[in-house]
Structure formats: structure tokens, C-alpha cells
C-alpha positions as CSV (number, residue, x, y, z in Angstrom):
1,M,144.1,8.0,83.3
2,A,145.1,9.6,86.5
3,K,146.0,6.9,88.6
4,N,144.0,6.2,92.4
5,G,146.3,7.4,95.4
6,A,146.5,4.6,98.7
7,R,143.7,7.5,100.4
8,D,141.3,6.8,98.0
9,I,141.2,2.7,98.6
10,E,138.6,1.4,101.3
11,I,139.5,-1.3,104.2
12,A,137.2,-2.6,105.7
13,A,138.5,-5.0,108.6
14,F,136.3,-7.7,110.0
15,A,137.5,-10.8,112.2
16,T,138.4,-13.3,110.2
17,H,139.4,-10.8,106.8
18,Q,139.6,-7.7,105.3
19,V,137.4,-6.4,102.2
20,I,139.8,-4.1,99.6
21,T,137.4,-1.6,98.1
22,Q,139.4,-0.1,95.4
23,P,137.5,3.5,93.8
24,N,135.8,2.7,90.5
25,P,137.4,5.4,88.3
26,L,134.5,5.0,85.4
27,R,131.7,6.7,87.3
28,K,132.8,9.7,86.4
29,V,132.9,8.8,82.3
30,L,129.0,7.1,82.7
31,R,125.9,9.4,82.3
32,R,122.6,8.6,82.9
33,V,119.9,8.6,79.8
34,E,116.5,8.2,79.6
35,A,115.1,5.1,79.2
36,K,113.7,6.8,75.2
37,D,117.1,6.9,74.2
38,I,118.9,3.9,74.9
39,D,120.6,2.7,71.9
40,D,120.2,-1.1,70.7
41,P,122.8,-2.5,69.1
42,I,121.4,-5.5,68.4
43,G,118.0,-3.9,66.8
44,R,120.5,-1.5,64.7
45,A,122.6,-4.4,63.2
46,E,119.4,-6.7,62.4
47,Q,118.5,-3.4,60.6
48,A,121.4,-3.4,58.8
49,L,121.3,-6.8,57.9
50,A,117.9,-6.9,56.6
51,G,118.7,-3.7,54.3
52,L,121.6,-5.9,53.0
53,S,119.8,-9.1,52.3
54,G,118.9,-8.3,49.2
55,E,122.4,-8.7,48.3
56,F,123.0,-12.1,49.7
57,K,121.6,-14.2,46.8
58,E,124.3,-12.6,44.5
59,W,127.3,-12.8,47.3
60,M,126.3,-16.6,47.7
61,V,126.7,-17.1,43.8
62,T,129.5,-15.1,43.6
63,E,131.0,-17.4,46.2
64,V,130.0,-20.6,44.9
65,N,131.3,-19.4,41.4
66,R,134.7,-19.1,43.1
67,L,134.4,-22.5,44.6
68,S,133.0,-24.0,41.1
69,A,136.3,-22.2,39.2
70,A,138.7,-23.7,41.8
71,Y,137.4,-27.0,41.4
72,I,137.6,-26.4,37.5
73,A,140.9,-25.4,37.6
74,I,141.9,-28.5,39.9
75,R,139.8,-31.0,37.5
76,N,141.5,-29.8,34.4
77,D,145.2,-29.4,36.1
78,G,145.2,-31.6,38.5
79,F,146.3,-30.3,42.4
80,T,148.6,-28.3,43.5
81,K,149.0,-26.3,46.5
82,E,147.7,-23.4,45.3
83,R,145.0,-24.8,43.7
84,R,144.3,-27.4,46.8
85,D,143.9,-24.1,49.3
86,E,141.7,-22.1,46.8
87,L,139.0,-25.1,47.0
88,F,139.7,-25.2,50.9
89,R,138.9,-21.7,51.2
90,A,136.5,-21.1,48.4
91,A,134.5,-24.2,50.8
92,H,135.6,-22.4,54.1
93,D,134.0,-19.5,53.1
94,I,130.6,-21.1,51.8
95,K,130.7,-22.5,55.4
96,G,131.1,-20.0,56.9
97,D,128.3,-17.2,55.2
98,A,126.1,-19.6,53.9
99,A,123.4,-19.7,57.1
100,T,124.2,-15.9,57.6
101,F,122.7,-15.3,53.6
102,G,120.2,-17.7,53.9
103,Y,121.4,-21.6,52.9
104,P,122.1,-23.8,56.1
105,A,122.0,-26.5,54.1
106,A,124.9,-25.1,51.9
107,A,126.9,-24.9,54.9
108,G,126.8,-28.7,56.4
109,I,127.8,-29.7,52.7
110,A,130.6,-26.8,52.0
111,E,132.0,-28.1,55.9
112,S,131.6,-32.1,54.6
113,L,133.9,-30.6,51.5
114,C,136.6,-28.8,53.6
115,R,136.7,-32.1,55.9
116,V,137.6,-34.2,52.6
117,I,140.2,-31.3,51.5
118,E,141.4,-31.6,55.1
119,H,141.5,-35.0,55.6
120,A,142.2,-36.7,52.7
121,P,146.1,-38.3,52.4
122,D,146.1,-37.9,48.9
123,L,143.5,-35.6,46.8
124,G,144.9,-36.8,43.9
125,K,143.2,-40.6,45.3
126,V,139.8,-39.1,46.0
127,P,137.0,-39.5,43.6
128,G,135.8,-36.9,41.4
129,E,132.7,-37.8,41.7
130,L,133.0,-37.0,45.6
131,F,134.2,-33.5,44.8
132,T,131.5,-33.0,42.1
133,H,128.4,-34.1,44.1
134,H,129.2,-31.9,46.5
135,I,130.2,-29.0,44.0
136,N,127.2,-29.5,42.6
137,A,124.7,-29.7,45.6
138,I,125.8,-26.2,46.9
139,L,125.0,-25.0,43.6
140,A,121.8,-27.0,43.6
141,I,120.8,-25.4,47.1
142,V,122.0,-22.0,46.3
143,H,119.7,-21.6,42.2
144,E,117.3,-23.6,44.0
145,N,116.4,-21.8,47.5
146,T,113.1,-20.4,46.6
147,K,111.4,-23.2,46.3
148,L,109.4,-24.6,49.8
149,D,110.1,-28.3,49.3
150,S,114.0,-27.6,48.8
151,I,114.4,-27.1,52.5
152,S,114.1,-30.9,53.3
153,V,115.5,-32.2,50.4
154,S,119.0,-30.0,50.9
155,A,119.3,-31.2,54.1
156,E,118.7,-34.7,53.8
157,L,120.9,-34.4,50.8
158,S,123.4,-32.6,53.0
159,R,123.2,-35.4,55.9
160,R,123.7,-37.7,53.2
161,L,126.9,-36.2,51.5
162,R,128.4,-35.9,54.8
163,K,128.4,-39.7,55.2
164,V,129.4,-40.4,52.5
165,A,132.4,-38.2,52.9
166,D,132.8,-39.8,56.2
167,D,133.0,-42.9,55.4
168,Y,135.3,-42.8,52.9
169,L,137.8,-40.6,54.9
170,A,137.3,-43.9,58.0
171,Q,138.2,-46.2,55.2
172,V,141.4,-44.4,53.7
173,N,142.4,-42.9,57.2
174,R,142.4,-46.3,59.3
175,D,146.0,-46.3,59.7
176,R,146.1,-42.8,60.6
177,P,144.4,-42.5,64.4
178,E,145.3,-38.7,64.8
179,H,142.9,-38.2,61.6
180,L,140.1,-40.2,62.8
181,E,139.7,-38.9,65.9
182,A,138.7,-35.8,64.1
183,I,136.5,-37.6,61.2
184,L,134.9,-39.2,63.7
185,A,133.7,-36.3,65.4
186,P,130.2,-34.5,65.4
187,N,129.5,-31.7,62.7
188,I,130.3,-28.1,64.0
189,V,127.9,-26.5,61.5
190,P,124.3,-25.8,63.5
191,A,121.8,-27.9,62.3
192,E,118.5,-26.0,60.6
């Protein structure tokens, strides 16, 4: 890109100040287009997303199976750093993908599970039912999402699991104020 010379800069002097205007080199590369030729990238993205929407269920099932496999490995052989990380990544991926794929209640439950994994001082002492309920709830939401009445049920399930997880985390972290602050923070996954 060519640099502007000093002669290209305009200086307007006023009694109390000066205004320096630098030329806009982008003016040379801009072109006007007719209204009928204007590109709509958001519209194109929405069309592409609609075209992929038939695959969302399959992708979500793959993510849920990954989460289940990670927990089964932990249940069978105990927690290791690698197994913990895989469980966290699987839950985190569901948290990020679920709303886009049409399963917003699963996102809230996956976030709650991530919080348990992240803030429990000793994952080996977390009641297994807490993990099992989170994972079973995500499985149920993904497999039963086609029923109209399941939306309100899954939202209530998500709310209750989050409350149980937060109560557990507040109890086990009562002597760890740096974790309590994060635990008591509001939910970051958007509500439906």
C-alpha cells in the first residue's frame, strides 16, 4: 500500500484548534453496486444453516455419545486427568453446540455439568448420581426433543439440576471463597 505524502493531508486552522484530515486510501478500491446486487451474508449464512439443520440431530447424538463414553470410562476405571478432561470437553462442546442445534435446554444442563467438573475440589467424592442425572437429562433431551411438551419439562429439569449442582458446589467449596464467587455467579447460558 502506498503511503500518503505530506501534501495529501489537509489542515483546517481555527481560532482554538486545528483539524487534520488524512485522505482515505480505501476510496480508490470501493465501488458502488446496484441495490439488486447487494450481497446479504447473514441471509446466506441462514440458508446454509437451514440446509444443514437435517444433520443437527445426528451431530448432537454424536456429541452425547461422546459424553456418555467419557463418563462410562470414569465410572468403570475412576478419574484421571485425561478422563476428567475428556468429560469436561464433551460437556463443554454440548454447551456450545446445543442451542445452535436446537437443544437449548441441553446447553444449560451441560453448563451445569461443566461447573461441577470445574469447581468440585475432589471429583472422586462427587456423588455419582449428580453426574448420572446430568448425563441422563442431556440424553433424554436429545432423544425426546421432538415432543412439544418436552420443552417446558426440559427447561424445568435444567433449572433443577443447576440448583442441585450449585447447592452441592456451595457446600463443598464453603472454605474456598475464590470458587464460591464463580459458583454463585449467574448462569451464562442464555435462557430459552
